[in-house]
Backbone bond lengths (Angstrom), bond angles and torsions (degrees), N, CA, C in turn:
res aa  C-N    CA-C-N  psi(-1)  N-CA   C-N-CA  omega(-1)  CA-C   N-CA-C  phi
1 M - - - 1.452 - - 1.524 108.96 -
2 I 1.339 115.40 143.21 1.435 122.55 179.98 1.536 108.63 -109.30
3 I 1.340 116.19 135.65 1.443 122.43 171.06 1.528 107.44 -106.55
4 Y 1.312 115.58 126.83 1.465 121.13 177.79 1.518 107.32 -108.31
5 N 1.305 115.12 113.22 1.463 121.36 -176.66 1.555 109.70 -115.44
6 T 1.306 114.70 131.96 1.467 119.58 171.88 1.517 108.59 -121.61
7 T 1.321 115.28 125.45 1.461 122.21 178.37 1.534 107.80 -99.59
8 Y 1.322 115.93 130.08 1.458 122.47 -178.15 1.533 110.24 -119.71
9 Q 1.311 115.53 145.04 1.451 121.75 173.26 1.538 107.61 -129.68
10 M 1.333 115.25 140.18 1.457 119.58 -178.33 1.514 109.80 -155.38
11 P 1.348 116.66 161.22 1.470 119.04 174.42 1.507 110.35 -60.23
12 T 1.305 115.96 147.66 1.475 121.52 179.69 1.537 111.96 -52.55
13 E 1.316 117.68 -38.63 1.462 119.12 -178.09 1.529 114.08 -66.57
14 D 1.334 119.40 -17.13 1.457 122.37 176.40 1.521 114.03 -96.62
15 A 1.322 117.90 -8.90 1.458 122.05 -172.58 1.524 111.53 -62.43
16 R 1.308 119.72 -45.06 1.459 122.39 -177.43 1.511 111.30 -61.54
17 N 1.365 117.65 -44.89 1.463 120.19 178.96 1.524 111.80 -68.42
18 F 1.321 116.92 -33.33 1.466 120.48 176.96 1.542 110.21 -63.79
19 V 1.318 115.77 -47.47 1.491 119.68 179.55 1.528 109.79 -59.28
20 I 1.348 116.72 -45.05 1.466 119.31 177.93 1.537 111.12 -59.13
21 W 1.334 118.01 -46.67 1.452 121.17 179.92 1.519 111.20 -60.99
22 V 1.327 117.57 -41.72 1.481 119.57 179.93 1.523 110.46 -63.08
23 H 1.363 116.39 -44.68 1.477 118.51 -177.27 1.526 112.85 -75.05
24 Q 1.315 119.94 -29.55 1.441 121.03 -178.02 1.532 113.95 -92.92
25 V 1.318 117.59 -26.13 1.462 120.54 -175.94 1.533 112.59 -118.94
26 L 1.301 117.11 -63.96 1.465 121.10 -170.17 1.531 113.23 -59.93
27 L 1.347 118.20 -53.08 1.454 120.36 -177.67 1.526 112.05 -65.33
28 P 1.333 121.08 -51.37 1.464 120.13 179.69 1.537 113.89 -59.80
29 E 1.318 116.98 -44.20 1.462 120.05 -177.95 1.510 111.51 -66.88
30 T 1.338 116.74 -41.73 1.455 118.93 -178.91 1.532 111.24 -72.38
31 N 1.314 117.85 -46.75 1.478 119.95 178.01 1.505 111.70 -62.20
32 G 1.334 118.25 -33.03 1.449 123.10 -174.98 1.500 115.51 -71.31
33 Q 1.305 117.94 -17.85 1.486 121.88 -177.76 1.540 112.19 -79.34
34 G 1.319 117.53 -21.36 1.461 120.95 177.98 1.512 115.01 88.34
35 M 1.321 118.73 -9.38 1.460 120.64 179.97 1.536 111.29 -85.97
36 M 1.349 114.22 -30.94 1.456 120.77 178.63 1.533 106.64 -118.54
37 R 1.323 116.39 153.76 1.467 118.17 -179.02 1.526 109.40 -148.48
38 N 1.319 113.60 169.15 1.479 122.56 177.64 1.514 112.90 54.79
39 G 1.347 115.33 41.07 1.447 118.41 176.77 1.509 113.01 -66.62
40 R 1.322 114.60 142.27 1.473 119.47 -177.15 1.510 109.31 -151.94
41 L 1.324 114.12 156.15 1.463 122.15 177.56 1.505 108.15 -120.48
42 A 1.315 116.61 136.25 1.482 122.72 179.69 1.508 109.92 -134.75
43 R 1.309 115.04 142.09 1.464 120.93 173.94 1.535 106.97 -84.25
44 I 1.314 116.00 133.90 1.486 119.96 177.61 1.547 107.73 -89.78
45 L 1.298 114.51 121.83 1.465 120.57 -176.11 1.544 113.44 -96.83
46 S 1.299 118.23 -18.94 1.471 121.23 -172.77 1.516 114.47 -79.42
47 H 1.326 118.34 -13.27 1.479 120.48 -178.48 1.540 109.35 -127.80
48 K 1.317 116.39 50.05 1.462 120.69 -177.35 1.542 110.02 -78.87
49 E 1.337 113.45 127.88 1.465 120.95 172.93 1.510 107.98 -120.93
50 D 1.335 117.68 156.98 1.454 121.80 -176.14 1.507 113.79 -64.12
51 D 1.320 118.34 -32.37 1.471 119.81 -173.37 1.507 113.83 -109.43
52 S 1.339 119.02 10.29 1.461 120.28 179.36 1.519 111.39 -145.70
53 E 1.319 113.98 165.50 1.472 121.83 177.03 1.521 107.46 -130.00
54 C 1.323 115.93 149.95 1.461 122.44 177.96 1.534 109.10 -124.69
55 F 1.319 116.41 139.29 1.447 123.24 179.29 1.537 109.39 -135.36
56 A 1.313 115.84 155.15 1.454 121.84 172.12 1.535 108.68 -121.67
57 V 1.321 115.87 133.96 1.447 121.63 174.36 1.525 105.77 -114.99
58 Q 1.348 114.49 127.96 1.470 118.96 -177.28 1.520 111.05 -127.39
59 F 1.348 114.18 144.82 1.446 122.28 172.50 1.504 108.20 -134.44
60 E 1.307 116.35 157.84 1.454 121.98 173.38 1.564 108.59 -114.09
61 T 1.308 113.78 147.13 1.470 119.39 176.51 1.535 108.30 -150.70
62 E 1.303 116.18 166.21 1.461 121.48 -173.51 1.518 113.89 -76.24
63 S 1.341 117.90 -32.39 1.465 118.06 -171.50 1.544 108.60 -156.80
64 T 1.314 113.41 165.23 1.488 118.66 175.79 1.530 109.01 -67.74
65 A 1.323 118.26 -30.67 1.464 122.03 178.28 1.533 110.48 -64.01
66 T 1.340 116.08 -42.43 1.464 121.08 178.45 1.520 109.89 -66.41
67 L 1.317 116.84 -41.07 1.463 122.22 177.14 1.540 109.96 -59.31
68 H 1.303 117.86 -46.89 1.463 122.18 179.62 1.546 109.90 -61.52
69 A 1.315 115.87 -45.60 1.474 119.46 179.76 1.525 111.29 -60.81
70 W 1.325 116.40 -41.46 1.471 120.26 178.01 1.524 109.97 -63.22
71 F 1.305 116.62 -43.60 1.484 119.54 -177.60 1.531 110.60 -62.37
72 V 1.312 116.47 -43.73 1.462 120.63 179.37 1.540 110.66 -64.84
73 K 1.309 116.41 -42.33 1.494 122.31 -174.60 1.505 110.22 -77.67
74 Q 1.328 120.21 -40.68 1.444 121.72 -168.82 1.516 115.57 -136.21
75 G 1.328 116.80 -39.71 1.470 120.69 -172.70 1.529 113.15 -61.40
76 K 1.293 116.88 -41.00 1.459 120.11 179.76 1.521 110.71 -61.30
77 Q 1.342 117.51 -42.06 1.448 122.07 -178.32 1.531 110.79 -66.95
78 L 1.346 117.33 -40.83 1.467 120.66 177.83 1.526 111.02 -64.57
79 N 1.305 115.68 -39.60 1.483 119.44 177.27 1.544 111.37 -62.88
80 E 1.334 115.68 -41.45 1.458 120.12 178.52 1.544 110.16 -64.28
81 E 1.313 116.47 -38.22 1.497 119.58 177.23 1.515 109.86 -63.92
82 M 1.321 117.38 -43.61 1.452 120.17 -179.72 1.564 109.22 -62.63
83 L 1.309 117.34 -39.72 1.470 119.28 178.59 1.523 112.48 -66.31
84 R 1.332 116.59 -34.73 1.444 119.37 176.32 1.558 110.91 -65.15
85 L 1.299 115.39 -40.80 1.465 120.04 -178.52 1.509 114.34 -72.58
86 F 1.331 114.44 -43.20 1.481 118.43 -170.98 1.540 113.65 -110.93
87 E 1.328 115.46 -4.68 1.462 122.64 -178.92 1.536 109.44 50.45
88 N 1.315 117.14 -131.91 1.481 119.79 -177.09 1.533 112.82 -92.57
89 R 1.322 117.29 13.00 1.476 120.25 -179.63 1.511 112.70 -80.22
90 V 1.323 117.66 -16.73 1.452 122.08 178.00 1.524 107.83 -115.96
91 I 1.306 116.24 123.69 1.476 120.48 175.63 1.511 108.39 -119.53
92 G 1.319 116.35 154.52 1.438 119.00 -178.86 1.513 112.82 -158.79
93 F 1.322 114.24 164.09 1.454 120.43 173.10 1.509 108.35 -141.71
94 S 1.317 115.68 148.00 1.467 121.02 -174.71 1.526 110.97 -110.53
95 T 1.312 114.42 148.06 1.465 123.03 178.13 1.514 108.52 -132.00
96 M 1.315 116.84 133.49 1.453 122.78 175.65 1.528 108.34 -105.70
97 M 1.318 116.01 124.21 1.479 119.22 -177.10 1.544 109.34 -123.62
98 E 1.306 115.81 146.78 1.449 121.18 175.36 1.515 110.40 -107.26
99 V 1.315 116.49 129.58 1.478 121.58 -179.76 1.520 106.65 -74.56
100 I 1.324 116.19 131.22 1.459 122.77 176.24 1.517 109.13 -106.92
101 E 1.299 114.02 115.77 1.501 119.30 179.72 1.518 107.69 -82.39
102 G 1.299 116.47 139.54 1.458 119.06 -177.50 1.444 111.08 -132.03
């Protein structure tokens, strides 16, 4: 299983609208396609600054091939929508992780 994590940082004044957008648009649309599942949003507590907020958005998927197909089909469009809404006030980086069963 693959976990796809994107960490976002933004000014505090944009955090509330970002959380609303994630819950109303990003999570339902991504989970609804069937390629990604178990989407969730978490606040990052370890890097708290007075004027910004950090969040992590995570999804699970079966393979890197499925992740790539989702990104081409839907992920790129959702990212473009986020950029239209928040412009350069929200920055992020993505990490792909493989679950190791033990």
